[in-house]
C-alpha positions in Angstrom: 42.5 30.2 -41.0 40.9 33.7 -41.5 39.1 36.5 -39.3 39.0 39.3 -38.2 40.1 38.2 -33.9 44.0 38.5 -33.5 46.2 35.8 -31.0 48.0 38.5 -28.5 50.3 37.2 -25.9 47.6 37.8 -22.9 46.1 35.0 -25.0 48.9 32.8 -25.1 49.5 32.8 -21.0 46.8 31.2 -20.4 45.5 27.6 -22.0 44.4 27.5 -24.5 40.9 24.0 -24.7 40.2 21.9 -27.3 36.2 20.8 -27.1 35.4 18.0 -28.7 31.7 17.1 -29.4 29.8 14.4 -31.4 25.6 13.8 -31.1 26.1 10.2 -30.8 27.7 7.2 -30.0 27.2 5.9 -33.5 29.2 8.8 -34.9 32.0 8.2 -32.5 32.2 4.8 -33.6 31.7 4.8 -37.3 32.3 8.3 -38.3 35.9 8.2 -37.3 37.5 11.0 -39.4 35.6 13.7 -37.6 36.8 12.7 -34.4 40.4 12.7 -35.3 40.1 15.7 -37.3 38.5 17.3 -33.5 42.3 15.8 -31.7 44.0 17.3 -34.4 43.1 20.7 -33.1 46.2 20.5 -30.6 48.4 20.5 -33.2 46.7 23.7 -34.5 47.3 25.5 -31.1 50.3 24.0 -30.7 51.4 25.8 -34.2 49.6 29.2 -32.9 51.8 29.8 -30.2 50.5 27.7 -27.3 52.5 25.6 -25.3 51.7 22.0 -24.9 51.3 22.0 -21.4 48.9 24.8 -21.5 46.9 22.3 -24.6 44.0 20.9 -22.7 41.8 18.4 -24.7 37.9 18.1 -22.9 36.1 15.1 -24.9 33.8 14.0 -21.6 30.8 15.0 -25.0 32.3 13.0 -27.1 28.2 11.4 -27.9 26.5 13.6 -25.9 23.5 15.5 -27.6 24.2 19.2 -27.6 20.6 20.3 -27.0 21.0 21.2 -23.4 24.6 22.4 -21.7 23.2 21.4 -18.4 23.3 17.6 -19.6 26.8 17.9 -20.4 29.8 17.7 -18.1 32.1 18.7 -21.0 30.4 22.0 -21.9 30.4 22.6 -18.0 33.7 22.5 -17.4 34.5 24.6 -20.8 31.9 27.4 -19.0 33.9 27.0 -15.8 37.4 27.6 -16.7 36.1 30.7 -18.8 34.8 32.2 -16.1 37.7 32.1 -14.3 39.6 33.8 -16.5 41.8 30.8 -17.2 41.3 29.7 -20.9 42.9 32.1 -23.8 41.0 30.6 -26.5 38.9 27.3 -27.5 38.8 25.3 -30.4 36.6 23.4 -32.2 35.7 22.3 -35.9 32.8 24.4 -35.6 32.4 27.4 -32.6 28.2 27.7 -33.8 27.8 24.0 -32.8 29.6 23.9 -29.4 25.9 24.3 -28.1 22.4 23.5 -30.0 20.5 25.9 -27.6 20.5 29.4 -27.9 20.4 30.0 -24.5 23.6 28.2 -23.8 25.3 29.4 -26.9 24.7 33.3 -26.2 25.9 32.5 -22.5 28.9 31.1 -23.6 29.9 34.0 -26.2 28.8 37.0 -23.2 31.2 34.9 -21.1 34.3 34.7 -23.5 34.0 38.4 -23.8 33.7 39.9 -20.5 36.8 37.6 -19.8 38.7 38.1 -22.8 38.5 34.7 -24.7 39.3 33.8 -27.9 37.0 31.2 -30.4 38.6 29.4 -33.0 37.6 27.2 -35.9 38.5 26.1 -39.6 36.6 29.2 -40.6 38.6 31.9 -37.9 39.5 33.6 -34.9 36.6 35.5 -33.6 37.2 38.0 -30.5 34.0 38.4 -28.7 35.2 41.8 -27.7 34.4 43.0 -31.3 30.9 43.7 -32.3 30.8 42.3 -35.6 32.6 38.5 -34.2 29.3 38.7 -32.2 26.6 39.1 -34.9 28.8 36.7 -36.9 28.8 34.3 -34.4 25.1 34.7 -33.1 23.8 34.5 -36.8 25.8 30.8 -36.9 24.5 30.0 -33.2 20.8 30.8 -34.5 21.0 28.6 -38.2 22.8 25.9 -35.9 19.4 25.8 -34.0 17.7 26.1 -36.4 19.1 23.4 -38.5 19.2 20.9 -35.5 15.1 21.5 -35.3 14.8 20.6 -39.1 16.8 17.9 -38.8 14.9 16.7 -36.0 11.9 17.1 -37.4 12.3 15.3 -40.3 14.0 11.8 -38.5 10.4 12.0 -36.4 8.3 12.1 -39.4 9.8 9.5 -41.0 9.9 7.5 -37.4 5.5 8.6 -37.5 5.4 7.4 -40.7 7.0 3.9 -40.6 5.2 3.6 -36.8 1.7 4.3 -38.8 2.1 1.5 -40.7 3.1 -0.9 -38.5 7.0 -1.1 -40.0 8.7 1.3 -37.5 11.4 -1.2 -35.7 12.4 -1.5 -32.0 13.5 -3.7 -29.6 11.2 -6.3 -29.3 10.3 -7.5 -25.5 11.5 -11.3 -24.2 9.3 -14.1 -26.4 9.5 -12.0 -29.5 11.6 -11.8 -32.2 12.1 -10.6 -36.0 12.2 -13.2 -38.8 14.4 -13.2 -41.8 11.6 -10.9 -43.6 11.5 -8.3 -40.7 8.3 -9.3 -39.3 7.4 -9.8 -35.6 7.1 -13.1 -34.6 7.0 -15.4 -31.4 10.2 -17.0 -30.0 10.7 -20.2 -31.6 12.3 -21.3 -28.5 9.3 -23.5 -26.6 10.8 -23.0 -23.1 10.9 -19.0 -23.9 7.1 -19.8 -25.1 6.4 -21.6 -21.9 7.8 -19.2 -19.5 6.1 -16.4 -21.1 2.5 -18.3 -21.3 3.2 -19.4 -17.5 3.4 -15.7 -17.0 -0.1 -14.8 -17.2 -1.2 -18.0 -16.4 0.1 -17.2 -13.2 -1.6 -13.8 -12.8 -5.0 -15.1 -13.6 -4.7 -18.2 -11.0 -2.9 -15.6 -8.6 -4.6 -12.1 -8.8 -0.7 -10.3 -8.8 2.6 -9.7 -9.8 3.8 -10.7 -6.3 1.8 -14.2 -6.6 3.5 -14.6 -10.5 6.9 -14.1 -8.5 5.9 -16.8 -5.5 5.2 -18.7 -8.6 8.7 -18.9 -10.5 10.6 -19.4 -7.5 13.6 -21.7 -8.4 12.3 -21.2 -12.2 14.6 -19.2 -14.7 12.9 -16.5 -16.4 14.4 -15.8 -20.2 15.6 -12.5 -21.0 16.9 -10.6 -24.5 19.9 -8.8 -24.0 20.4 -5.1 -25.8 23.2 -3.4 -26.5 26.8 -4.2 -25.6 28.9 -7.5 -25.8 25.2 -9.9 -24.8 23.4 -8.1 -27.6 20.5 -10.4 -29.4 21.7 -13.0 -27.3 18.9 -15.1 -24.6 20.0 -15.3 -21.5 17.9 -16.6 -18.3 17.7 -15.5 -14.8 15.0 -14.5 -11.9 11.9 -13.3 -11.9 11.7 -10.1 -10.5 8.2 -7.9 -9.6 9.4 -5.6 -11.6 9.9 -7.7 -14.6 6.3 -9.3 -14.3 4.6 -5.8 -14.4 6.5 -5.2 -17.8 5.2 -8.1 -19.2 1.5 -7.2 -17.9 1.9 -4.1 -19.0 3.2 -4.5 -22.1 1.0 -4.8 -25.2 2.8 -6.1 -27.3 2.1 -9.5 -25.8 -1.6 -9.4 -27.1 -0.7 -9.2 -30.3 -1.0 -5.2 -31.0 1.9 -2.9 -32.0 1.8 0.3 -30.2 4.1 3.7 -30.9 3.9 6.6 -28.1 3.3 4.6 -24.8 6.0 7.2 -23.2 6.8 10.8 -23.7 9.2 12.5 -23.1 8.9 15.6 -20.3 11.0 18.4 -19.2 10.9 20.6 -16.3 13.2 23.7 -15.3 13.9 23.9 -11.8 14.7 27.6 -9.9 18.0 27.2 -11.0 17.4 27.2 -14.6 18.7 23.6 -14.8 16.7 21.6 -17.1 15.3 17.8 -16.3 14.3 15.3 -19.0 11.9 12.0 -18.3 10.0 9.5 -19.7 6.5 9.7 -18.7 3.8 6.8 -19.7 0.7 8.1 -21.2 -2.7 7.1 -20.7 -4.3 4.4 -22.9 -6.3 7.1 -24.9 -3.4 8.8 -26.0 -1.0 6.3 -27.5 -0.8 7.9 -31.1 -0.6 4.8 -33.4 -2.5 1.2 -32.3 -2.8 -1.3 -34.1 -4.8 -4.7 -33.2 -3.4 -8.0 -34.6 -0.5 -7.3 -35.5 1.1 -10.1 -34.8 0.6 -13.1 -32.8 0.5 -12.9 -29.5 0.3 -14.8 -26.1 -3.4 -13.4 -25.1 -6.5 -11.2 -26.5 -6.7 -7.9 -26.0 -9.6 -8.2 -23.9 -7.3 -10.5 -21.7 -4.9 -7.0 -21.5 -7.7 -5.0 -20.6 -8.8 -7.2 -17.6 -5.2 -7.7 -16.3 -4.8 -3.7 -16.1 -7.9 -3.6 -14.6 -6.7 -5.9 -12.3 -3.6 -4.3 -11.8 -5.0 -0.9 -10.9 -7.3 -2.5 -8.6 -4.2 -4.1 -6.6 -2.6 -0.9 -6.4 -2.9 0.4 -2.4 -1.3 3.9 -2.8 -4.2 4.4 -5.0 -6.8 3.7 -2.6 -7.3 0.4 -3.8 -7.9 -2.4 -1.1 -7.7 -5.6 -3.1 -8.1 -9.2 -1.0 -5.1 -10.6 1.0 -4.1 -13.3 2.7 -5.5 -13.4 6.1 -9.0 -15.2 7.7 -10.7 -11.6 8.1 -13.0 -12.0 5.2 -14.2 -8.5 4.8 -10.7 -7.1 4.7 -10.4 -4.1 2.6 -14.3 -3.3 1.7 -15.1 -3.2 5.6 -15.8 0.5 6.8 -16.8 2.3 9.5 -20.5 3.8 9.3 -19.7 6.6 12.3 -17.0 8.1 10.5 -17.7 7.1 7.2 -13.5 5.8 6.9 -12.4 2.2 6.0 -11.7 0.2 9.1 -7.8 -1.3 9.7 -7.5 -4.9 10.1 -5.1 -6.6 13.0 -4.3 -9.7 13.6 -3.4 -10.4 16.9 -1.5 -13.7 18.7 -2.8 -16.4 18.1 -4.6 -15.9 15.2 -7.1 -13.6 16.0 -8.5 -10.6 13.7 -10.3 -7.2 14.7 -11.9 -4.4 12.7 -10.6 -1.6 14.2 -11.5 2.4 13.3 -7.9 2.9 13.7 -7.5 5.9 11.5 -9.9 8.3 13.3 -8.1 7.0 16.4 -5.0 8.6 15.3 -6.2 11.8 13.9 -8.2 12.4 17.3 -11.6 12.2 15.1 -13.2 9.4 16.6 -16.9 9.4 17.2 -18.5 8.0 20.9 -19.8 5.0 18.5 -16.8 4.6 16.9 -15.9 0.5 17.3 -13.6 -2.4 17.3 -14.5 -5.8 16.6 -14.0 -9.0 16.3 -13.5 -10.6 12.8 -15.5 -13.7 13.2 -18.1 -12.0 14.8 -18.6 -9.8 11.2 -17.1 -13.0 8.9 -20.1 -15.4 10.5 -22.8 -13.3 9.8 -21.9 -12.2 6.4 -20.9 -15.6 5.0 -24.1 -16.9 6.8 -26.3 -13.8 4.5 -24.4 -14.6 1.3 -24.9 -18.4 1.7 -28.2 -17.9 2.3 -28.8 -15.3 -0.7 -27.2 -17.9 -3.2 -30.5 -20.4 -3.0 -32.3 -20.8 -6.6 -35.1 -18.3 -5.5 -32.5 -15.7 -4.6 -30.3 -16.6 -7.5 -33.7 -16.2 -10.2 -34.6 -12.5 -8.2 -30.8 -11.5 -8.7 -30.7 -12.4 -12.2 -34.1 -10.7 -12.8 -32.4 -7.7 -10.9 -29.1 -7.9 -12.8 -31.0 -7.9 -16.2 -32.9 -5.2 -14.9 -29.4 -3.1 -14.2 -27.7 -4.2 -17.4 -30.3 -2.4 -19.3 -30.9 0.9 -17.4 -26.9 0.8 -17.9 -27.6 0.0 -21.7 -30.1 3.0 -22.0 -27.4 5.1 -20.5 -24.7 3.6 -22.0 -26.2 4.5 -25.6 -27.5 8.1 -24.5 -24.3 9.2 -23.8 -22.9 7.4 -27.5 -25.2 9.3 -28.9 -24.4 12.8 -27.2 -21.2 12.2 -28.2 -21.9 11.4 -32.0 -23.7 14.9 -32.2 -20.9 16.6 -30.7 -18.4 15.1 -33.1 -21.1 16.6 -35.8 -20.7 19.7 -34.4 -16.8 19.9 -34.2 -16.8 19.0 -37.5 -19.1 21.5 -38.7 -17.2 23.9 -36.9 -14.3 22.9 -38.5 -15.1 22.8 -41.8 -16.5 26.7 -41.6 -13.4 27.8 -40.6 -11.4 26.2 -42.9 -13.5 27.9 -45.6 -13.3 31.2 -44.4 -10.3 33.3 -46.0 -7.4 34.1 -44.1 -7.8 37.6 -44.8 -11.2 37.9 -43.3 -9.5 38.0 -39.8 -12.6 39.1 -37.8 -14.8 36.1 -39.5 -11.8 33.6 -38.5 -11.0 35.0 -35.1 -15.2 34.3 -34.4 -15.6 30.8 -36.0 -11.8 29.6 -34.1 -13.4 30.8 -31.0 -16.6 28.6 -32.1 -14.5 25.9 -33.4 -13.1 25.5 -29.8 -15.7 25.7 -28.3 -17.3 22.6 -29.4 -14.2 20.5 -29.5 -14.3 21.4 -25.6 -17.8 20.2 -25.9 -16.5 17.0 -27.8 -13.9 16.2 -25.3 -16.7 16.6 -22.3 -19.0 13.8 -23.8 -16.4 11.6 -24.3 -15.6 12.2 -20.4 -18.7 11.1 -20.1 -19.4 8.1 -22.2 -16.1 6.8 -20.4 -17.4 7.8 -16.4 -20.5 5.9 -18.1 -18.6 2.6 -19.2 -16.6 2.7 -16.1 -19.7 2.9 -13.5 -21.1 0.0 -15.1 -20.9 -2.7 -12.2 -19.5 -6.2 -12.7 -22.4 -8.1 -13.0 -21.4 -11.7 -13.4 -23.1 -14.1 -16.2 -25.9 -16.0 -15.5 -24.3 -19.3 -15.9 -22.0 -18.4 -13.8 -24.1 -17.5 -10.9 -26.3 -20.5 -11.0 -23.2 -22.7 -11.0 -21.9 -20.6 -7.9 -24.9 -21.1 -6.5 -24.9 -24.6 -6.4 -21.7 -25.4 -5.7 -20.5 -22.8 -3.3 -21.6 -24.1 0.0 -19.7 -27.8 -0.1 -16.6 -25.1 -2.2 -16.8 -22.8 0.6 -16.2 -24.6 3.5 -13.8 -26.9 1.7 -10.6 -27.6 3.1 -8.4 -26.7 0.2 -9.8 -23.2 -0.3 -7.7 -20.5 0.8 -8.5 -17.2 2.6 -8.2 -15.3 -0.8 -10.4 -17.3 -2.6 -13.0 -16.9 -0.3 -12.9 -13.0 -0.2 -12.8 -13.2 -4.1 -16.1 -15.0 -3.9 -17.7 -12.9 -1.7 -16.6 -9.6 -3.4 -18.5 -11.0 -6.7 -21.8 -10.6 -4.8 -21.3 -7.9 -1.8 -19.5 -4.5 -2.4 -19.0 -3.4 1.2 -20.2 -4.2 4.6 -20.3 -1.7 7.0 -20.0 -1.5 10.9 -23.1 0.8 11.8 -23.4 2.8 14.8 -25.0 1.4 17.9 -24.6 2.8 21.1 -25.3 -0.7 23.1 -21.9 -2.4 23.0 -23.2 -6.3 23.7 -24.5 -6.3 20.1 -23.6 -4.7 16.3 -25.3 -3.6 13.4 -23.6 -4.9 10.0 -25.0 -3.3 6.8 -24.1 -5.1 3.8 -24.4 -3.4 0.0 -24.5 -5.9 -2.5 -23.2 -4.9 -6.0 -26.8 -5.0 -7.5 -27.7 -1.4 -5.6 -29.5 -4.0 -2.2 -28.7 -3.5 0.8 -29.0 -5.0 4.1 -28.8 -5.0 7.6 -28.1 -7.4 10.2 -27.6 -7.4 14.5 -25.8 -9.7 16.2 -24.3 -10.4 19.4 -20.4 -9.3 19.9 -18.3 -11.9 20.8 -17.9 -12.7 24.2 -14.4 -14.1 25.5 -15.5 -15.5 28.8 -16.0 -19.0 29.0 -19.4 -20.9 27.7 -22.1 -21.7 30.3 -22.6 -25.2 29.6 -18.1 -25.5 30.1 -18.5 -23.8 33.3 -21.7 -26.0 34.6 -19.3 -29.1 33.3 -16.3 -28.4 34.8 -18.3 -27.2 38.1 -20.0 -30.2 38.4 -17.3 -32.7 37.8 -14.0 -30.9 38.7 -14.1 -31.9 42.3 -14.2 -35.4 41.4 -11.9 -35.4 38.0 -8.2 -34.1 36.8 -7.5 -31.7 34.5 -6.2 -34.1 31.8 -10.1 -35.8 32.5 -11.9 -32.4 32.2 -9.8 -32.0 28.9 -11.5 -35.2 27.4 -14.9 -34.8 28.7 -14.7 -31.0 27.7 -13.6 -32.1 23.6 -15.7 -34.9 23.9 -18.8 -32.9 24.4 -17.7 -30.4 21.7 -16.8 -27.4 24.2 -14.4 -25.1 23.6 -12.8 -21.8 25.2 -14.2 -18.1 25.0 -11.7 -17.8 22.4 -13.1 -20.6 20.3 -10.1 -22.7 21.2 -10.1 -26.5 22.0 -9.4 -27.4 26.1 -5.9 -27.8 27.4 -4.6 -28.5 30.7 -3.2 -24.5 31.2 -6.9 -23.8 29.9 -8.3 -26.4 32.7 -6.5 -25.2 35.1 -7.8 -21.1 35.2 -11.4 -22.2 34.4 -10.4 -23.8 38.3 -8.9 -20.4 39.9 -11.4 -18.2 37.9 -14.7 -20.5 39.1 -12.8 -21.7 42.7 -13.7 -25.1 41.8 -11.5 -27.6 43.7 -9.1 -30.2 42.2 -10.1 -34.0 43.3 -9.6 -35.2 46.6 -8.7 -38.9 45.8 -4.8 -37.8 46.9 -5.6 -36.7 50.2 -2.9 -34.2 51.8 0.1 -34.9 53.2 0.2 -34.6 57.4 0.8 -31.0 58.4 -0.5 -29.4 54.6 -3.6 -28.0 53.6 -4.6 -25.7 51.0 -4.9 -22.4 49.5 -8.5 -21.4 50.4 -8.2 -23.0 53.8 -5.0 -21.1 54.6 -6.9 -18.0 53.1 -9.6 -18.8 55.6 -8.4 -19.6 58.4 -6.1 -15.9 58.3 -8.7 -13.7 56.7 -6.7 -12.9 54.1 -7.3 -13.2 50.2 -6.2 -16.5 47.8 -4.0 -13.8 45.7 -2.5 -12.7 48.9 -1.1 -16.3 49.7 -0.3 -17.2 46.2 1.6 -14.1 46.3 3.4 -15.8 49.0 3.9 -18.9 47.3 5.4 -17.6 44.5 7.9 -15.2 46.4 8.7 -18.3 48.7 7.8 -16.6 51.7 5.7 -19.8 52.8 6.9 -23.6 51.5 3.9 -25.2 49.0 4.4 -27.8 46.8 2.2 -28.8 43.8 0.9 -32.5 43.3 -0.1 -34.2 40.3 -3.5 -32.4 39.9 -2.1 -28.8 40.0 -3.3 -28.2 43.5 -1.2 -25.8 45.8 -0.3 -28.6 49.0 1.1 -25.6 51.4 3.0 -26.8 54.9 1.0 -25.8 58.1 2.3 -25.8 61.9 1.9 -23.5 65.0 5.5 -21.8 63.9 3.7 -20.7 59.9 1.1 -19.5 61.6 2.6 -17.7 63.8 5.2 -16.1 61.1 1.8 -15.4 58.5 0.2 -13.6 61.1 3.1 -11.8 61.7 3.6 -10.6 58.6 -0.4 -9.6 58.5 0.1 -7.5 61.2 2.7 -5.9 59.8 1.3 -5.1 56.6 -0.5 -2.3 55.8 -1.5 -3.4 52.7 -3.6 -6.6 54.3 -4.4 -4.4 57.9 -6.0 -1.6 57.2 -5.1 -1.2 61.1 -1.7 -2.4 60.7 1.5 0.1 61.7 2.4 0.9 58.0 -1.3 1.3 57.1 -1.9 4.9 56.6 -6.0 6.2 56.9 -7.9 7.2 53.7 -7.7 10.7 53.0 -11.6 10.7 52.2 -12.8 8.4 54.9 -15.1 11.8 55.3 -15.7 12.3 52.3 -17.2 9.0 51.6 -14.2 6.6 50.2 -13.5 2.9 51.0 -10.5 0.8 50.7 -10.5 -2.1 48.4 -10.6 -4.7 51.6 -14.1 -3.0 52.4 -15.9 -2.7 49.5 -15.2 -6.2 48.6 -16.6 -6.9 52.3 -19.9 -4.8 51.9 -20.3 -6.5 48.1 -19.7 -9.9 49.5 -17.2 -9.8 46.7 -13.5 -11.9 46.4 -10.9 -8.6 46.7 -9.7 -9.6 43.3 -12.6 -9.0 41.6 -12.5 -5.3 43.0 -9.0 -5.0 41.7 -9.9 -6.4 38.1 -13.4 -3.8 38.6 -10.9 -0.8 38.7 -8.6 -2.5 36.4 -11.3 -2.2 33.3 -12.8 1.2 34.9 -16.1 -0.4 36.1 -15.2 0.9 39.4 -13.3 4.2 40.2 -10.5 4.6 42.1 -7.5 7.0 42.6 -4.5 5.5 44.4 -3.0 7.5 47.6 0.5 9.1 48.6 1.1 5.6 50.6 -0.1 3.3 47.6 -3.0 2.5 48.1 -6.5 2.5 46.2 -9.1 4.4 47.3 -12.5 3.9 46.5 -15.6 7.1 46.0 -18.3 5.4 47.9 -22.2 6.1 47.6 -25.4 4.7 47.6 -25.4 5.1 44.0 -22.1 3.5 43.0 -23.1 0.4 45.7 -26.2 -0.7 43.8 -24.4 -0.4 40.2 -21.6 -2.8 41.8 -24.3 -5.3 43.0 -26.7 -4.8 39.8 -23.3 -6.0 38.1 -22.5 -8.4 39.9 -25.6 -9.8 39.9 -25.9 -10.0 36.4 -22.0 -12.3 36.3 -22.0 -15.7 36.4 -18.6 -15.7 37.6 -19.9 -14.0 41.3 -22.9 -13.6 43.2 -22.8 -11.0 46.2 -23.2 -13.6 49.2 -23.5 -10.7 51.9 -26.0 -8.1 52.5 -25.5 -3.9 52.9 -24.1 -3.2 56.4 -24.9 0.2 57.8 -21.8 0.2 59.9 -19.7 2.9 58.0 -22.1 3.4 55.2 -21.3 6.1 52.7 -21.9 9.7 52.9 
């Protein structure tokens, strides 16, 4: 060992660091002699005078590349110890190869100079305080980095040359193996072949990767292990969503050899840390694509169709694929007022609605942004879809499809010709640039600028052609459209047709559906845009959740003589349903009796000393709800008979107790001791009781109007409702009551206590 540097006592008082490094694990496993030589440097440090306890061996970077120091734990430990002044010397086989990056190596040299740390290898001892040693090590570091670059270029050049011929071997996906001649062939295991084929079949049937996972529940899926003790062995496990995407996105299954699908990308943080990652390249930038390289499980066209379907399922990119659920227009429903997509919300009982929730959340909702029941829109759109698929309409659709296809073919041809011309101009500019003499820089610079301009025009022409291809509408084939028109009505109503299948059929012809602005809340305007470019507009009445008039008439006519069970049978036999489109049951009939004041049958008379709720309310001059409240809160004794009728115990003692309760209640008796006069009487306000008397309606109706904001009211400090009143409000309330089937005013407006 020679060199200009000398070991002094100050160096021996500090630690001697033996830094071991080899680029790959293959070198560590196979080139064992180099590893042994590096470990032997510890004995060399002891021979030079360091105590054995002061010799530290750092071998964390064995098998790690020296290109970036931030990625190597061992190199960071060496730098940290040098910065702290704990190291007297750093040993290595070749000091110039401690780091293959000039920045990392120069930083280490500078830190070693400041802390008076020696660098020692087989060539000598380097003292960084000596300018000659710094120059020598700097030159060796530059040569080491250049050597790495040359070696990398040679290896990558050989890889690219082999890949261009389709001969570069890399780990194959499950379902493929290399035969004895090194050719890529399908796995001879029939179970593996069946599993791979079933993945593509399940994706074609289900339309999503999650559907494939569901189809493989309880079924094993093969996995070919690479590396480790399981290298090359076939194992079976569970099929996950990530593995499904890996199979569907791999072009190898289409019989295509691809090299360069992924590219290495590096980014630098603010603190100078370099991060290396893998990024998927666009399909147009794959450097090597060889079709028909080996037998595929699918064709290349099938692969492209699968990629398009996966992109359509990618919701975070704005796609809205068909999902489960009964809302047929889910994903293609738009708000015509604010222009945003409408969300689908499912309520209790299986009811669905389209809501413009995004605008409301952003406080951007317009006056005509609406929510609408899904069946109101779906029924109208379905009816128009089925009506459009008649033989006459199919003939018109085929003619329109031919016209659209021809128009796109003409635009497609024009874009192709423009691309050919741009490619010719770029080639011509390239030839002119290559013929110029290099010494004639003025001409070469001009020709180079012209060439770059033509290349930019060529790139724009390629983008224009790709845009024309993507803009082509997905028109169905004529034969499939005719078959669809003949079988669609029966297929649509079949019990085994799933909602997702109906959505796919609907999207085959309909591009989107828009809820157009409509000030009238009782009707809705629906716009339909077909894939051919045609548009339709439908006006429908919005869904009414009230009980149908025919059901009310039947309940009113048969209610006094039929029990609840008998009414349920009569209503269902007549094919009537509730306002929520459900069959009638006991609960629905009892609610209809309560809502429309239909008495229960009197086949079973009251017991002696019992009366009904209506009679009790009439005798006491209170509302039905007040008596019902007393019953449910056990203020008075009552029972229910088999028909559900309430039978209230009634005698002089109960009547006296009820009247005393009414007299002491400020709510039931406005003149009672607990009542407070309405502060707005002089300004034209009425209580709920007074408003009900003036309109001839039950007090419950007035409370309901207040709750739905049909009437404006506010609470007094005592908790009573105060309703501002005038002739206009009274006329509006009477008009609304007259159009309501449920209530009919029975009294005329009173002049006493009139509103001002």
